[in-house]
N, C-alpha and C positions, 0 to 999 in steps of 0.2 A: 119891287117885290119878287119878280121872277129871277132877278140876279141872285137874290138871297137863296131861293130854292135851288138854283143851279149850283150854288156853292155848297149847300147842305146835302143835296141828294146823294152825291157819291159817298159822303161820310155816313149816311144813314143805311145805305145798302150793305148787306154782309159781303165782306171781301172773301174771295176764294183763298183758302189757305193751302200752301204747298204740303204735299203728303210727306210726313216725317217718317224716317225709318223707325222701326221699333227699337226699344232700348237694347243696348249691347248684350244684356244677359238673355234676351229672347232670340236674337239673330243667330243663325247657324254660322259657325266659324270652322269651315273644313280644314283650315291650316292648323287647327288646334288638336286634331286627332293624333294622339300619341300611340306608339306601339304598346302592346300588352307587355307587362313586366310580371315576372313570377314572384317577386317579393312583395307585391301589393294585393290586398284582397279586393274583389270586385263583386258587384251585385247586378243581376240582370234587370233591364228595363225595356219597356216596349218602345221601339223607335219606328221611323217611317218604313224602313226596309226589313223590319222584323225585330228580333231581340238584339239589344246592344249591351255591352258590358260597361258599367260605370265604376270608376275607382272608388273604393270605400275610403272616405276622408273624414276630417273633423266635422264638416258640415253634415254629412250623412249620419254620423254618430249623434250629433245634437238633435237632428230631426227624429231619429229613432227614439231617443230618450223622451222627447216631447210627446211623441205619439203613444209611447208606453204609459205616460202619465195621464192620458185622457181617460 
């Protein structure tokens, strides 16, 4: 009987899971910072160090259209 318990006990206890990094779209990627270009429109956003400029792209346009429709 105790042999069965010794076999089942490790399987019944919760296993510690390794911490996974957040998905790539959440992680900061400092190597992706590109220089500002004069031919692109930008919008200001609140960042860790203050205001940051985000390029206005197709995703931002779709998000604005969805928000206007609410």
